[in-house]
C-alpha positions in Angstrom: -68.4 -36.1 -33.8 -67.1 -35.9 -30.2 -65.6 -32.5 -28.4 -62.3 -32.7 -27.6 -61.4 -32.6 -23.6 -58.4 -31.0 -22.0 -57.1 -30.0 -25.6 -54.6 -27.1 -25.8 -53.9 -24.8 -28.6 -50.9 -26.4 -29.7 -52.8 -29.6 -29.9 -55.1 -27.9 -32.1 -52.4 -26.6 -34.1 -50.7 -30.2 -34.3 -53.6 -31.7 -36.0 -54.8 -28.9 -38.5 -51.4 -29.0 -40.1 -51.4 -32.7 -40.4 -54.8 -32.2 -41.6 -56.4 -34.3 -39.2 -59.4 -32.9 -37.1 -59.6 -33.7 -33.3 -61.6 -37.0 -33.1 -60.0 -38.5 -30.0 -60.5 -37.6 -26.7 -57.6 -35.8 -24.9 -57.0 -36.9 -21.6 -53.4 -38.5 -21.0 -51.2 -36.6 -19.3 -47.4 -37.2 -18.8 -47.9 -40.0 -15.7 -50.4 -41.3 -18.4 -48.2 -41.2 -21.1 -45.3 -42.9 -19.1 -47.6 -45.3 -18.1 -48.6 -46.3 -21.5 -45.1 -47.4 -22.5 -44.6 -48.8 -19.1 -47.2 -50.9 -19.3 -46.4 -52.4 -22.9 -43.0 -52.9 -22.5 -44.0 -54.6 -19.0 -40.7 -56.3 -17.0 -42.8 -58.6 -15.4 -44.4 -59.9 -18.6 -41.1 -60.1 -20.3 -39.6 -61.8 -17.5 -42.2 -64.3 -16.6 -42.9 -65.2 -19.9 -39.1 -65.8 -21.0 -36.9 -67.0 -17.9 -37.8 -70.8 -18.4 -36.3 -70.0 -21.6 -33.5 -68.0 -20.5 -32.2 -70.8 -18.1 -33.0 -73.8 -20.7 -30.7 -71.6 -23.4 -28.1 -70.1 -21.5 -28.2 -71.1 -18.0 -28.3 -67.9 -15.5 -25.8 -66.1 -17.1 -28.0 -65.0 -19.8 -29.8 -62.5 -17.7 -26.3 -60.5 -18.4 -27.7 -60.1 -22.1 -30.9 -57.9 -20.5 -28.5 -54.6 -20.1 -27.0 -55.0 -23.4 -30.5 -54.8 -24.8 -31.5 -52.1 -22.9 -28.4 -50.1 -24.2 -29.6 -51.0 -27.7 -33.4 -50.3 -27.3 -32.4 -47.0 -26.1 -30.9 -46.1 -29.0 -34.3 -46.9 -30.9 -36.3 -45.4 -27.9 -33.9 -41.9 -28.4 -35.0 -42.0 -32.6 -38.7 -42.4 -31.7 -38.6 -39.9 -29.0 -37.7 -37.1 -31.8 -40.2 -38.6 -33.8 -42.8 -38.6 -31.7 -41.6 -34.7 -31.0 -42.0 -33.4 -34.6 -44.8 -35.9 -35.9 -47.1 -36.3 -32.9 -50.0 -37.8 -34.7 -51.4 -41.5 -33.6 -50.2 -44.0 -36.0 -46.7 -43.8 -35.0 -44.6 -45.9 -37.7 -47.0 -46.2 -40.3 -47.3 -42.2 -39.7 -43.9 -41.4 -39.8 -42.5 -43.8 -42.2 -45.0 -42.6 -44.8 -44.3 -39.2 -44.4 -40.7 -39.7 -44.8 -40.5 -42.8 -47.1 -43.1 -43.1 -48.9 -47.1 -44.3 -49.2 -46.3 -47.8 -50.1 -43.1 -47.9 -47.2 -45.5 -46.5 -44.7 -48.3 -48.7 -45.6 -46.1 -52.0 -45.2 -44.2 -50.8 -42.1 -48.3 -50.0 -40.8 -48.9 -53.5 -42.0 -46.0 -55.1 -40.0 -46.9 -53.2 -36.7 -50.5 -54.3 -36.9 -49.3 -58.3 -37.2 -47.4 -57.5 -34.3 -50.0 -56.2 -32.2 -52.6 -58.6 -33.1 -49.7 -61.5 -32.2 -48.6 -59.9 -28.8 -51.6 -59.9 -27.1 -52.5 -63.2 -26.6 -48.5 -63.9 -25.9 -48.8 -61.2 -23.6 -52.4 -62.4 -21.8 -50.5 -65.6 -21.3 -48.8 -64.7 -18.8 -51.5 -64.1 -16.7 -52.6 -67.8 -17.4 -49.6 -68.5 -16.5 -49.2 -67.2 -12.9 -52.9 -68.0 -12.2 -52.0 -71.7 -13.3 -48.8 -71.9 -10.5 -51.4 -70.5 -8.2 -54.4 -72.9 -8.8 -52.0 -76.0 -9.6 -53.1 -76.1 -13.4 -50.8 -78.1 -15.4 -49.0 -77.0 -18.3 -50.9 -77.3 -21.8 -54.2 -77.9 -20.1 -57.3 -76.1 -21.5 -58.4 -74.5 -19.2 -55.0 -72.2 -19.6 -56.7 -71.1 -23.1 -59.5 -70.2 -22.0 -58.3 -68.0 -19.1 -56.1 -66.5 -22.1 -59.3 -65.9 -24.4 -61.4 -64.5 -21.2 -58.8 -62.1 -20.4 -58.9 -60.6 -24.2 -62.5 -60.3 -23.8 -62.3 -58.8 -20.6 -59.7 -55.8 -22.1 -61.7 -55.3 -25.2 -64.8 -54.9 -23.0 -63.0 -52.3 -20.6 -61.7 -50.4 -24.1 -65.7 -50.2 -25.0 -65.8 -47.8 -22.3 -63.2 -44.8 -23.7 -59.6 -45.0 -23.3 -60.0 -42.6 -19.7 -61.1 -45.9 -18.0 -58.4 -47.8 -19.8 -55.6 -45.0 -18.7 -56.9 -45.3 -14.8 -56.4 -48.8 -15.2 -53.0 -48.8 -16.5 -51.9 -46.2 -14.3 -52.7 -48.0 -10.9 -51.0 -51.2 -12.6 -47.7 -49.3 -13.5 -47.9 -48.1 -9.4 -48.4 -51.4 -8.3 -45.8 -53.3 -10.6 -43.4 -50.6 -9.4 -44.1 -51.1 -5.6 -44.2 -54.9 -6.0 -41.0 -55.4 -8.2 -39.2 -53.1 -5.4 -40.6 -55.0 -2.7 -39.6 -57.8 -4.0 -36.2 -56.3 -4.6 -36.0 -55.3 -1.8 -37.1 -58.9 0.7 -34.9 -60.6 -1.6 -32.1 -58.5 -1.0 -32.0 -58.5 2.6 -32.5 -62.3 2.3 -29.4 -62.5 0.2 -27.4 -60.3 2.0 -28.4 -62.1 5.3 -27.7 -65.6 4.3 -24.2 -64.0 2.4 -24.7 -65.3 -1.1 -21.4 -65.8 -3.0 -22.7 -63.9 -6.3 -21.4 -67.3 -8.2 -25.2 -68.7 -9.7 -25.1 -65.2 -12.0 -21.9 -66.8 -14.0 -23.1 -70.1 -14.6 -23.9 -71.0 -17.8 -26.1 -74.3 -18.9 -24.7 -77.7 -18.8 -25.6 -77.9 -22.6 -23.2 -75.3 -23.9 -19.8 -76.3 -25.2 -17.2 -74.2 -26.0 -18.2 -73.8 -29.5 -21.7 -73.0 -29.5 -21.6 -70.7 -26.1 -21.7 -67.4 -28.2 -24.8 -68.2 -30.2 -26.5 -69.7 -27.0 -25.5 -66.8 -24.7 -27.3 -64.4 -27.7 -30.4 -66.8 -28.0 -30.7 -65.5 -24.4 -31.1 -62.1 -25.9 -34.8 -63.0 -26.4 -36.2 -62.1 -22.8 -34.9 -58.7 -23.4 -35.9 -58.7 -27.2 -39.6 -59.1 -26.7 -39.9 -57.5 -23.4 -38.4 -54.2 -24.1 -40.6 -53.1 -26.8 -43.5 -51.3 -27.1 -42.1 -47.9 -25.4 -43.7 -46.0 -29.0 -46.9 -47.2 -27.8 -47.4 -43.7 -25.9 -46.7 -42.1 -29.3 -49.4 -44.5 -30.9 -51.9 -42.6 -28.3 -50.6 -38.7 -28.8 -53.9 -37.7 -30.6 -55.3 -38.3 -26.7 -52.3 -36.9 -24.8 -52.2 -33.4 -24.0 -49.6 -31.3 -25.2 -48.0 -34.7 -26.6 -45.3 -32.8 -28.6 -43.3 -32.7 -25.3 -45.1 -35.3 -23.4 -44.5 -38.5 -25.3 -40.9 -38.4 -25.5 -40.2 -37.8 -22.3 -42.6 -41.0 -21.5 -40.7 -43.2 -24.4 -36.8 -42.4 -23.0 -38.4 -43.3 -19.0 -40.4 -45.8 -19.8 -37.1 -47.8 -21.1 -35.0 -46.3 -18.6 -36.7 -47.5 -15.7 -38.0 -50.6 -17.4 -34.2 -51.5 -17.8 -32.7 -50.9 -14.4 -35.4 -52.2 -12.7 -35.4 -55.7 -14.7 -31.6 -55.9 -14.3 -32.0 -55.5 -10.0 -34.9 -57.7 -10.0 -33.4 -60.5 -12.6 -30.5 -60.3 -10.2 -31.8 -60.6 -7.1 -34.4 -63.6 -8.4 -31.1 -65.3 -9.9 -29.0 -64.8 -7.1 -31.7 -66.7 -5.1 -31.4 -70.1 -6.6 -31.0 -72.9 -4.6 -31.4 -75.9 -6.7 -30.5 -75.1 -10.4 -31.7 -78.2 -11.3 -35.2 -78.7 -9.7 -35.8 -74.7 -10.8 -35.1 -76.1 -14.6 -37.4 -78.9 -14.2 -40.3 -77.0 -12.6 -43.1 -75.8 -14.5 -43.1 -72.2 -13.7 -39.0 -71.4 -13.1 -39.8 -67.8 -11.7 -42.6 -68.5 -9.4 -41.0 -71.3 -8.0 -37.9 -69.4 -7.1 -39.7 -66.9 -5.4 -42.0 -69.1 -3.2 -39.2 -71.1 -2.2 -37.7 -68.1 -0.5 -40.2 -66.4 0.8 -43.2 -68.8 1.5 -46.8 -69.2 0.3 -48.2 -66.0 1.7 -46.1 -63.5 0.6 -45.4 -64.8 -2.7 -49.3 -65.1 -4.2 -49.9 -61.1 -2.5 -46.9 -60.7 -5.3 -48.2 -62.8 -7.8 -51.5 -61.0 -7.8 -49.4 -58.0 -8.5 -47.9 -59.4 -11.2 -51.4 -60.8 -12.8 -52.7 -56.7 -12.6 -49.4 -55.9 -14.2 -49.7 -58.7 -16.9 -53.3 -57.6 -17.5 -52.6 -53.7 -17.8 -49.6 -55.0 -20.5 -52.4 -56.4 -22.7 -54.9 -53.9 -22.1 -52.5 -51.2 -23.8 -51.3 -53.4 -26.3 -54.8 -53.7 -27.6 -55.3 -50.1 -27.1 -52.5 -49.3 -29.3 -53.6 -52.2 -31.9 -56.9 -50.5 -32.1 -55.4 -47.4 -32.2 -53.4 -48.2 -35.2 -56.0 -49.5 -37.3 -58.3 -46.7 -36.8 -54.9 -44.4 -38.2 -55.1 -46.4 -41.4 -58.6 -46.5 -41.9 -58.9 -42.8 -41.4 -56.2 -42.3 -44.4 -58.6 -45.3 -46.2 -55.9 -47.8 -46.7 -57.5 -50.3 -44.5 -60.2 -53.0 -45.2 -63.2 -51.4 -44.0 -61.8 -48.0 -43.8 -65.8 -46.8 -43.1 -66.5 -49.0 -40.2 -62.7 -48.8 -38.9 -62.5 -45.1 -38.8 -65.5 -44.4 -36.4 -65.5 -43.3 -33.0 -67.8 -43.8 -30.2 -69.9 -40.4 -29.8 -70.5 -41.8 -25.9 -67.3 -43.0 -25.1 -64.6 -41.5 -27.9 -63.1 -45.1 -28.4 -62.7 -46.8 -31.6 -65.0 -49.5 -31.0 -64.9 -51.4 -34.6 -61.0 -51.4 -34.1 -61.4 -52.6 -30.6 -63.5 -55.5 -31.8 -61.1 -56.5 -34.7 -58.4 -56.7 -32.2 -60.6 -59.0 -30.1 -61.8 -60.8 -32.7 -58.1 -61.3 -34.3 -56.2 -61.9 -31.1 -58.6 -64.9 -30.1 -58.4 -66.6 -33.5 -54.2 -66.2 -32.7 -54.4 -67.4 -29.4 -56.6 -70.5 -30.7 -55.0 -71.4 -34.1 -50.9 -70.8 -32.9 -49.4 -73.8 -32.4 -47.1 -73.3 -29.5 -47.0 -70.4 -27.3 -43.1 -70.4 -28.2 -44.2 -69.3 -31.8 -46.1 -66.6 -30.4 -43.1 -65.2 -28.1 -40.1 -65.7 -30.9 -42.8 -63.9 -33.9 -43.2 -61.1 -30.8 -40.0 -60.7 -30.8 -38.3 -59.8 -34.2 -41.2 -58.4 -36.0 -41.2 -54.9 -33.9 -37.5 -54.9 -34.8 -38.7 -55.0 -38.4 -40.5 -52.5 -37.8 -38.1 -50.1 -35.9 -35.7 -50.6 -38.4 -38.0 -49.9 -41.1 -38.3 -46.6 -39.2 -34.9 -45.6 -38.6 -34.4 -46.4 -41.8 -36.5 -43.5 -43.0 -35.7 -41.4 -40.4 -31.8 -41.7 -41.4 -33.4 -40.6 -44.9 -35.5 -37.8 -44.6 -34.3 -36.3 -41.0 -33.5 -32.8 -42.3 -37.1 -32.5 -44.0 -39.0 -33.7 -40.8 -40.9 -30.0 -39.8 -39.5 -28.7 -36.2 -42.2 -26.7 -34.4 -43.8 -29.0 -32.3 -42.7 -30.5 -29.2 -39.3 -29.6 -27.5 -37.0 -32.9 -27.9 -34.3 -33.4 -30.6 -31.2 -35.2 -30.9 -29.6 -32.4 -32.4 -26.3 -32.8 -34.4 -26.5 -36.4 -32.4 -29.3 -37.7 -34.2 -27.8 -39.4 -37.6 -25.1 -40.9 -35.4 -27.5 -42.4 -33.0 -29.8 -43.5 -35.9 -26.9 -45.5 -37.7 -26.3 -46.8 -34.3 -29.7 -47.7 -33.7 -30.1 -49.4 -36.9 -27.1 -51.5 -36.2 -28.2 -53.0 -33.0 -31.4 -53.8 -34.7 -29.8 -55.3 -37.7 -28.1 -57.8 -35.0 -31.1 -58.3 -33.1 -32.7 -59.5 -36.2 -30.0 -61.6 -37.0 -30.3 -63.1 -33.6 -33.9 -64.1 -33.9 -33.6 -65.5 -36.9 -30.4 -67.6 -38.1 -30.2 -69.9 -35.1 -32.0 -72.8 -36.6 -34.1 -72.9 -33.4 -35.8 -69.6 -34.5 -36.0 -70.3 -38.3 -39.2 -71.6 -38.5 -40.7 -68.5 -36.5 -38.7 -66.3 -38.8 -40.0 -68.1 -41.5 -43.7 -67.5 -40.3 -42.4 -63.6 -39.4 -41.3 -63.0 -43.3 -44.8 -64.5 -44.5 -46.7 -62.2 -42.5 -44.9 -59.3 -43.8 -45.4 -60.6 -47.2 -48.8 -60.9 -46.9 -49.4 -57.3 -46.2 -48.8 -56.8 -50.2 -52.2 -58.8 -50.5 -54.4 -55.5 -48.6 -52.2 -53.5 -50.2 -53.1 -53.8 -53.8 -56.7 -54.4 -53.0 -56.9 -51.5 -51.1 -54.3 -49.2 -50.5 -52.1 -48.9 -53.8 -52.7 -46.3 -56.5 -54.6 -44.4 -53.5 -54.2 -40.5 -53.7 -53.5 -40.4 -49.8 -54.2 -36.5 -48.8 -52.8 -37.3 -45.3 -50.2 -39.5 -45.6 -48.5 -37.0 -48.4 -49.3 -33.8 -46.4 
């Protein structure tokens, strides 16, 4: 068994209270924890993946859904920050809902989270392929894009085999480059807009196809970009057992990741959308956002920025794979996952749950090879986290008063339940937006089937087990 590193007395107390032993290595500190959450969110990834869809569905005015989604997701993040402070253990929603709502409820929440993390890895890595495709002039739909996605997933898995410390270093560097790159682009485009005397009219333009009868629905559909992107802040909590002083570190990381992502993303969308010269040409372009940037900055500066984008998107996929493997490890450790003995094992050399990483690799490749379209991956990766968040918050509202208080320093106090109610209402709206429109109904059905498919492994492996950890 590994000897934990940088583990404080508080961390040891946490593990013993929840009846777990310290197997994973604690090497992540505050910036690293923030970097985990920020990289999972990855505004670069989400905006590059969804900007074209936003223009097609609502037109440039759709960018105003981003700050609205930011406020709604911040409500969710506040609740998750309190949960992370009170129960700072790996497994996030699976652990929290199991302890607050019961074993079956917790397991099903964990299953949905597992499905989401498997799907979102290839959907994110498509961003790497898209940017490389634009730079290398690879046509949309080419099989080379699939090859790039599969290669990216494989490289991310190999990095994780060497342990969280290497992945943490790569991720911290990527966060720095993403922030510097985004801020640099914002400043350059902003200066050019001021120089050219931009009117601001572009950010009020609706798509030509939008009628008075449909504009509300169409505008809400633009929420997909924010709903897909501003998730994963809880990934910092999923690495709690690898974080120093997790009870106080993780809540800060969760909240600040949403705030920084929301603010920087809003400004980035404003300056890039205002930089559109010929809207029709941008909409018709294979890759809309790179087209806008290159038309304003030229190929040299644009390519330098696109390299930073590739690094940021790669780091996003890297962290998602880490989060997925830790969820598998957490469920297997409780003996409620298929082949639990294998997937709960941790490498003595690297401190990584290597079998869980390999499973994420295999399933990610299968999801990429057998998904009918990127759009289905994107939509499923947007609605599934909303279901996870809603399940968690309902359990939180039901049992908040019974949660332990002795870990961490963050609490919502008397505002906890009102914020939880508002967060639940927001999530119901998001789920409605992402399932009711006719364009989304097939993906909604696929997402429902993924959730219901959890009943089979639950009754095969989890039902009826006296889960000592889950009931502690």
